[in-house]
C-alpha positions, 0 to 999 in steps of 0.5 A, a space after each residue: 322199501 322205505 328209501 322207495 317210499 320216501 322217494 315217492 313222497 318227496 317227489 310228490 311235494 315237489 312235483 306239487 309245488 313245481 305245479 303250482 309256481 313258474 317262472 319263464 324267461 323271454 325277450 326280443 332280439 330285433 336289429 336292421 339297417 337304417 337311414 335317415 337322409 337329414 344325417 346321411 348316415 347308415 347305421 345299425 339300429 332297430 325298430 323295437 327295444 331289445 329286451 331280456 325278461 324274467 317272469 314268475 307266477 305262484 298259486 296262492 290258493 282261494 284264487 290268489 297268485 304272487 307274481 313277479 317281472 324283471 326286464 333288461 334292455 339292451 343294445 343289439 349292435 354292441 351288445 350293451 345295456 341300453 344307455 348306461 344312465 338307465 337302471 338295470 332292470 330298465 324295462 320293469 321292475 315289479 312284484 304284486 298279487 292277482 286275485 278276483 280284485 285284479 292285479 296290484 303290483 309295485 316298483 317301476 313300470 309303464 304308466 297306465 296312460 303309456 301302456 293303454 295306448 300302445 294298442 291305438 298305434 299302428 307300430 304297436 307302441 314300438 320306438 321306431 322312427 316310423 312309429 307314433 307313440 314316442 312323440 305325437 301319440 303323447 304330444 311329446 309328453 315325459 312321465 318321468 322328467 324328475 329322473 336321471 338325464 336319458 331315462 325312460 321318457 314312458 315310465 314311473 318309478 317308485 309306483 303302485 300299479 293297479 289293473 282292475 279285472 275285465 268288468 262284464 267283459 268289456 271295461 277295465 280301470 287302470 291306474 298308476 300313483 308314484 311317490 314324490 321321491 327325488 331321483 337324480 334328475 339334473 337341474 330344470 329352469 322351468 319358470 326360474 332362472 339358471 342361478 334359480 332353476 324351478 326344479 334344482 338337480 335332484 328334485 322332489 316332485 312338485 305333486 304326486 304324479 298320477 296316470 289312469 286310463 280306461 278301456 271299453 272292448 265290444 266286438 270289432 270296436 275298442 276305445 280308450 280315454 286316458 290322462 296323466 300328470 307327472 312330477 313337475 306338473 305337466 298334465 296330459 289327457 288322450 282318447 282314443 278309438 279302434 275299429 276292425 271292420 273286417 278280420 284282417 283290417 284294424 282302423 284307429 286313431 287318438 287325439 291328445 292335449 299336454 299342458 305345461 303351464 306349471 312349468 313352461 312360461 308361454 303357450 305351454 299347450 300342445 295338441 296332436 293327433 294321429 290316424 293309422 291302420 293294420 292290415 293282414 295279407 297273408 303272412 305279412 302285416 301292412 302298417 300305415 299312419 299320419 299324424 300331426 302335431 302343433 306346439 302352441 308355443 311355435 304359433 307365431 313362427 308358422 314354419 316351426 308350428 307343426 310337425 306332420 308325419 307320414 309312415 308306411 311299414 310291412 312285416 312278413 312272419 318267417 314263423 310264428 315268432 320271427 319275421 322281417 320288416 321295412 318301414 318308410 316315413 317322411 317327417 316334416 317339422 323345421 328346415 332343420 328337422 325335416 327327413 326321410 327314414 328307412 329301415 329294414 331288419 329282423 325281429 325274433 321273439 323267444 
């Protein structure tokens, strides 16, 4: 009888602990066949990043929660970790607290700017060649230039991340601030010379990198404003909006401006804009976009001054977690950088 009571008591203790905390495993698998006309090569590639993630939440009581997230990225065609120079937890590595004050985390992750802007891009921020976020929507900007060559372009390491709660049900503020720690960057000549580069290898940042965004959502309308500065004092700002005239149609657009004056000696301003749409038809989703980018340091050479891109894609949902996709795009810049791109693949969430 005593053993039974002890067993029941322990069962209650462990059940209570499990009810107050949880850890989940999640991820994506995305692979497809693609072809670029400028390389004349057919390849197995991806439309979206492939990831394996671990997410946990612990209820600390009184509305306070502890949380963590770790995210590995890998290549679907070979199974290797994404780029050997990138960290194991390339996608995200953060721990923090959440409460009535909002969410506060420390570690590595998408900046406030980069995380917010993806909702206003027709490919939802996926790094697909047909998409716009990695080039036009951020005007070719890099969040972490003072990192290992080949590292991710849209994350801060050694950073503090804050997301406010929704204020009035419509407004949210997001802030990311990084330290000036050296992170094994290659030399950057900048305004220096090859013999005396502006940023030698493994340099500390010239300034404290920061990223801030604010969003407003009111019924079918949403808008954002965002600004960011990286470790070499390149500045970027952007505004954008979306509107859903009917539930199945989302229209969107954004404008962005980048200033590299601190490290680029001639005409450092780059400007870009894009417009796009998502339209749901039954089990399918049509994606469309058109974008334009003008690097001012090339304005004296009209044939290379502008990048124009038109893309069209279609997703067909086989289930709530799996869809087939097809993309086509036409990108026109320099003669050497003008190409058509086509891809067909499958995406699965787990």
